[in-house]
VOGU-3710 file (C-alpha; in Angstrom, 3 decimals, decimal comma):
1> mqqwiwqkaa> 20,017/13,993/-26,390  17,341/11,924/-24,624  13,820/13,058/-25,435  11,478/12,459/-22,510  7,827/11,559/-22,788  6,747/15,058/-21,733  8,728/16,505/-24,655  6,683/14,631/-27,253  4,514/16,785/-29,483  1,276/15,033/-28,449
11> wphftwskdq> 1,989/15,208/-24,679  -0,006/14,480/-22,520  -2,325/12,504/-24,806  -1,459/8,950/-23,774  -2,404/5,998/-25,930  -2,514/2,245/-25,364  -3,287/-0,851/-27,366  -6,692/-2,230/-26,494  -5,742/-5,589/-27,992  -2,557/-5,731/-25,910
21> vaeklnqtea> -4,279/-4,749/-22,660  -7,753/-6,265/-23,035  -7,156/-9,796/-21,701  -5,354/-8,723/-18,543  -7,764/-5,835/-18,015  -10,775/-8,166/-18,156  -9,087/-10,654/-15,821  -8,216/-7,968/-13,276  -11,668/-6,392/-13,331  -13,316/-9,799/-12,854
31> qlqsllskag> -11,074/-10,723/-9,917  -11,523/-7,323/-8,305  -15,306/-7,564/-8,544  -15,121/-11,087/-7,135  -13,041/-9,871/-4,194  -15,470/-7,051/-3,403  -18,342/-9,524/-3,601  -16,589/-12,005/-1,281  -15,857/-9,279/1,228  -19,535/-8,332/1,180
41> alsdedilld> -20,634/-7,104/4,571  -17,309/-7,971/6,157  -16,732/-5,228/8,701  -13,571/-6,478/10,345  -11,756/-3,322/11,467  -8,587/-5,347/11,931  -8,483/-6,100/8,187  -8,963/-2,417/7,414  -6,298/-1,382/9,905  -3,811/-3,953/8,612
51> tllqnvlsss> -4,460/-2,970/4,980  -3,995/0,742/5,624  -0,904/0,062/7,721  0,602/-2,072/4,954  -0,118/0,669/2,426  1,513/3,408/4,501  4,588/1,397/5,485  5,083/-0,084/2,014  4,713/3,216/0,181  7,443/4,725/2,362
61> aieeeflnae> 9,619/1,606/2,111  9,562/1,878/-1,695  11,453/5,153/-1,180  13,699/3,430/1,413  12,096/5,300/4,288  11,167/2,975/7,123  8,507/4,274/9,503  7,851/3,114/13,057  5,134/0,515/12,447  3,657/0,600/15,954
71> svrsslakrl> 3,458/4,377/15,950  1,736/4,449/12,544  -0,620/1,665/13,652  -1,623/3,692/16,723  -2,258/6,809/14,627  -4,459/4,851/12,225  -6,205/2,955/15,039  -7,132/6,217/16,743  -8,977/7,306/13,600  -10,729/3,954/13,306
81> dvsanapvsd> -11,749/3,781/16,978  -9,589/0,686/17,438  -7,529/0,256/20,587  -3,755/0,676/20,338  -1,136/1,379/22,977  1,995/2,592/21,171  2,809/6,317/21,320  2,199/8,380/18,190  4,454/10,988/16,567  3,976/13,962/14,264
91> rsegvaqlmm> 5,293/11,758/11,461  2,855/8,908/12,109  -0,024/11,351/12,594  0,723/12,976/9,251  0,852/9,799/7,171  -2,276/8,491/8,933  -4,116/11,738/8,185  -3,201/11,455/4,505  -4,281/7,813/4,298  -7,622/8,475/5,992
101> dvvdnvneel> -8,298/11,451/3,707  -7,889/9,092/0,749  -10,209/6,474/2,274  -12,877/8,678/3,870  -13,032/11,547/1,358  -12,898/9,535/-1,815  -15,369/11,778/-3,657  -13,927/15,080/-2,517  -12,617/17,199/-5,401  -8,920/16,983/-6,180
111> tldrlfhwhr> -7,364/20,436/-6,079  -3,862/21,845/-5,869  -4,585/22,872/-2,265  -5,511/19,302/-1,404  -2,203/18,073/-2,821  -0,404/20,739/-0,781  -2,206/19,507/2,362  -1,071/15,973/1,619  2,503/17,175/1,199  2,417/18,992/4,553
121> wlfpesvysl> 1,107/15,846/6,241  3,958/13,845/4,711  6,562/16,328/5,935  5,494/17,808/9,304  7,390/20,937/10,277  8,547/19,405/13,550  10,437/16,693/11,659  11,700/18,349/8,487  13,616/21,604/8,125  11,675/23,980/5,911
131> aklrvgqlrg> 14,994/25,435/4,738  15,899/22,112/3,111  12,533/21,205/1,661  9,743/23,250/0,126  6,787/21,861/2,029  3,265/22,422/0,733  4,481/24,140/-2,428  5,803/23,214/-5,851  9,482/22,509/-6,450  11,836/25,250/-7,565
141> depmqvvsgr> 13,363/26,194/-10,907  16,331/23,818/-10,701  16,148/20,620/-12,843  14,413/17,643/-11,244  16,430/14,561/-12,166  17,164/11,060/-10,922  20,855/10,438/-11,617  23,386/7,686/-10,904  26,971/6,908/-11,885  30,149/8,982/-11,797
151> ldrpvvhfea> 30,056/12,743/-11,481  31,874/13,147/-14,795  29,694/10,557/-16,582  26,251/10,666/-14,936  23,394/8,454/-16,066  20,073/10,317/-16,039  17,303/7,798/-15,340  14,510/10,332/-15,194  13,936/14,025/-15,748  10,696/15,838/-14,940
161> ppksqlvsdl> 9,247/18,806/-16,856  10,847/22,154/-15,963  9,079/24,432/-13,504  8,066/26,719/-16,377  6,026/23,853/-17,851  5,016/22,187/-14,574  2,386/24,698/-13,466  0,273/24,386/-16,621  0,885/20,610/-16,866  -0,275/20,060/-13,285
171> svfikwfees> -3,384/22,143/-13,927  -4,188/19,963/-16,957  -3,671/16,792/-14,873  -5,974/17,940/-12,053  -8,682/18,977/-14,536  -8,387/15,606/-16,295  -8,474/13,735/-12,982  -11,908/15,195/-12,233  -13,357/15,039/-15,730  -12,116/11,520/-16,539
181> rqdnalpdlv> -14,376/10,055/-13,848  -17,265/10,669/-16,241  -15,486/9,249/-19,313  -17,353/6,020/-20,037  -14,928/5,162/-22,840  -12,011/5,045/-20,413  -11,803/1,759/-18,450  -11,598/2,424/-14,722  -8,389/0,495/-14,157  -6,719/2,178/-17,128
191> rvalvhfwfi> -7,636/5,527/-15,591  -6,071/4,445/-12,284  -2,872/3,365/-14,063  -2,704/6,676/-15,951  -3,190/8,669/-12,740  -0,131/7,010/-11,244  2,105/7,331/-14,292  1,106/10,903/-15,155  1,676/12,288/-11,661  5,029/10,498/-11,327
201> tlhpfddgng> 6,061/12,071/-14,642  5,192/15,569/-13,403  7,104/15,124/-10,125  5,773/18,441/-8,791  7,422/18,400/-5,337  10,969/18,395/-4,009  10,256/15,057/-2,321  7,326/12,724/-1,664  6,194/12,453/-5,294  6,058/8,645/-5,286
211> riaraltdla> 4,097/8,498/-2,049  1,583/11,083/-3,238  1,306/9,321/-6,619  0,416/6,103/-4,803  -2,092/7,961/-2,613  -3,700/9,369/-5,767  -3,754/5,840/-7,188  -5,644/4,612/-4,119  -8,012/7,579/-4,412  -8,762/6,850/-8,083
221> lgqaypnstr> -9,231/3,143/-7,321  -11,631/3,961/-4,501  -13,634/6,240/-6,787  -14,116/3,438/-9,309  -14,523/0,568/-6,833  -15,989/1,700/-3,503  -14,309/0,088/-0,467  -11,457/-1,302/-2,580  -8,930/0,816/-0,678  -10,120/-0,871/2,522
231> llslslsiln> -9,070/-4,238/1,108  -6,164/-3,691/-1,290  -2,598/-2,700/-0,522  -1,235/-1,725/-3,936  1,889/-0,256/-2,382  2,773/-3,643/-0,892  2,569/-5,260/-4,331  4,744/-2,520/-5,801  7,255/-2,905/-2,963  7,472/-6,633/-3,674
241> drkgyyeile> 8,639/-5,771/-7,209  10,377/-2,488/-6,448  13,121/-3,073/-9,015  10,571/-3,839/-11,715  8,562/-0,773/-10,731  11,450/1,622/-11,270  12,550/-0,147/-14,440  9,137/0,064/-16,101  8,719/3,714/-15,108  12,142/4,596/-16,531
251> rcqksgldvs> 11,539/2,644/-19,737  8,192/4,321/-20,366  9,551/7,799/-19,557  12,060/7,324/-22,374  9,614/5,979/-24,957  6,559/7,329/-26,741  3,079/8,113/-25,488  1,879/4,516/-25,901  1,875/3,315/-22,272  0,462/-0,178/-22,864
261> ewiqwfldsv> 3,496/-1,760/-21,218  3,035/0,319/-18,055  -0,687/-0,494/-17,911  0,021/-4,218/-18,138  2,643/-4,026/-15,394  0,249/-2,038/-13,227  -2,568/-4,557/-13,743  -0,212/-7,327/-12,618  0,356/-5,371/-9,397  -3,396/-5,050/-8,857
271> lssiqhsekq> -3,807/-8,804/-9,401  -1,076/-9,518/-6,869  -2,775/-7,215/-4,382  -6,124/-8,948/-4,906  -4,585/-12,363/-4,219  -2,984/-11,073/-1,017  -6,273/-9,555/0,119  -8,184/-12,795/-0,518  -5,767/-14,629/1,774  -6,199/-11,940/4,430
281> iersrfkarf> -9,988/-12,165/4,296  -9,931/-15,953/4,573  -7,518/-15,744/7,492  -9,764/-13,200/9,232  -12,811/-15,402/8,802  -10,922/-18,435/10,102  -9,822/-16,376/13,102  -13,429/-15,396/13,828  -14,578/-19,031/13,570  -11,697/-20,193/15,765
291> wkqhvhhgln> -12,478/-17,795/18,606  -16,196/-18,511/18,354  -15,367/-22,167/18,940  -12,835/-21,623/21,742  -14,078/-18,461/23,449  -15,309/-20,315/26,551  -12,212/-22,477/27,108  -10,801/-20,302/29,886  -7,442/-19,680/28,222  -4,892/-17,513/30,000
301> keqikvlnrl> -3,522/-14,268/28,533  -0,246/-15,860/27,391  -2,100/-18,572/25,469  -4,400/-16,005/23,877  -1,417/-13,863/22,833  0,334/-16,794/21,164  -2,835/-18,037/19,471  -3,450/-14,574/18,013  0,099/-14,515/16,643  -0,578/-17,831/14,941
311> ldggekgfeh> -3,958/-16,675/13,678  -2,634/-13,375/12,306  -0,064/-15,172/10,177  2,411/-13,100/8,203  6,154/-13,157/8,663  5,768/-13,075/12,466  2,962/-15,603/12,573  4,975/-18,856/12,792  3,824/-20,196/9,452  5,448/-23,597/10,116
321> gisasqyqkv> 4,068/-23,979/13,631  5,382/-22,979/17,024  7,754/-24,817/19,365  8,049/-24,585/23,153  11,115/-22,339/22,853  9,283/-19,993/20,468  6,252/-19,983/22,756  8,565/-19,104/25,643  9,912/-16,036/23,799  6,509/-14,749/22,682
331> akvskatatr> 4,690/-15,340/25,970  7,716/-14,461/28,137  7,350/-17,538/30,340  9,708/-20,313/31,432  10,416/-23,328/29,229  8,463/-25,584/31,609  5,470/-23,230/31,570  5,610/-23,009/27,762  5,537/-26,819/27,486  2,623/-27,023/29,941
341> hlsdlvrrec> 0,654/-24,284/28,091  1,162/-26,004/24,747  0,036/-29,371/26,114  -3,061/-27,692/27,522  -3,840/-26,102/24,140  -3,509/-29,500/22,444  -5,832/-31,036/25,052  -8,400/-28,303/24,408  -8,036/-28,939/20,634  -6,847/-25,388/19,986
351> lqklprwgtk> -3,550/-26,737/18,633  -2,376/-29,982/17,117  1,081/-31,524/17,046  2,856/-31,493/13,706  4,111/-35,038/13,084  6,701/-33,898/10,574  8,378/-31,527/13,030  7,845/-33,491/16,216  8,180/-30,610/18,659  6,067/-28,031/16,818
361> hslsh> 2,360/-27,262/17,054  -0,095/-25,638/14,635  -3,671/-24,425/14,809  -6,450/-26,991/14,776  -8,779/-26,532/11,824
//
């Protein structure tokens, strides 16, 4: 019979090897502090909006739930006083409310009621049938397992503590969450990693446990490093290694209370998130410099739209430059107009021709 981590005699007293974790911990802390210092007084609401949007969409995508990005963006934008035109939904409003509670109420006490509120926001009554899902309450008495394989030979990847143990275990976790903030012997990033792993192990709800665990992770990170949740999208990093995420969680659930391996994996995810954020900040600053230089060039709305797509980068940002046919699709103009607009942008030194591609254009630096 498999013995799970919560069945160990010393549960929930986690341990880790300081020697094994120290180098990566020091590296991550240094890079995180450097990022926060670089960001400084940066008050670009677009960066904040994009980061929060990435967090919300990625956290759901990890569970293979794909939200309407424009709807979620509008719900977040409304709370940040940023303009957005897409219609919102009860679903997008709920996930936005949860995300903003994490960001804006970082020092508010964690209670069971607060977790129940988060769960209700994740699963609005208008979208989910209350008969199928216990919303805003703990799961029932039936076993909570993650299983694959044949019905007659199932493979149990994970099993959470039974309901009879869950209530007291969750109470211990919430008490520790509050008290550990004052534990000077506990490194901040180790605390954040433990928050994530511990809550995932408890799995207190019928559904949404991963998303709430990642929200708690953002909350703990924001408590240790103010404004970090406005810059880092940990969920995006986890999504980029989703397979590794589930593998490390399963491996550690089936081993002892030494969670050094999990902490190292988690620190790698934080490092990846920091690197992504640094690129975003640099892109935002370049965008600000670009428009400061070209603001008085009398560009038309189609040119501005295309330039912003190029400046925003990402998978829809035409990383390798933009051609007349691509311009035509984005700006919704004729091929002749697209060619004329691009030539005008080259003349105004907003764009430059890419010699390697011949017909493509990129931003002028």
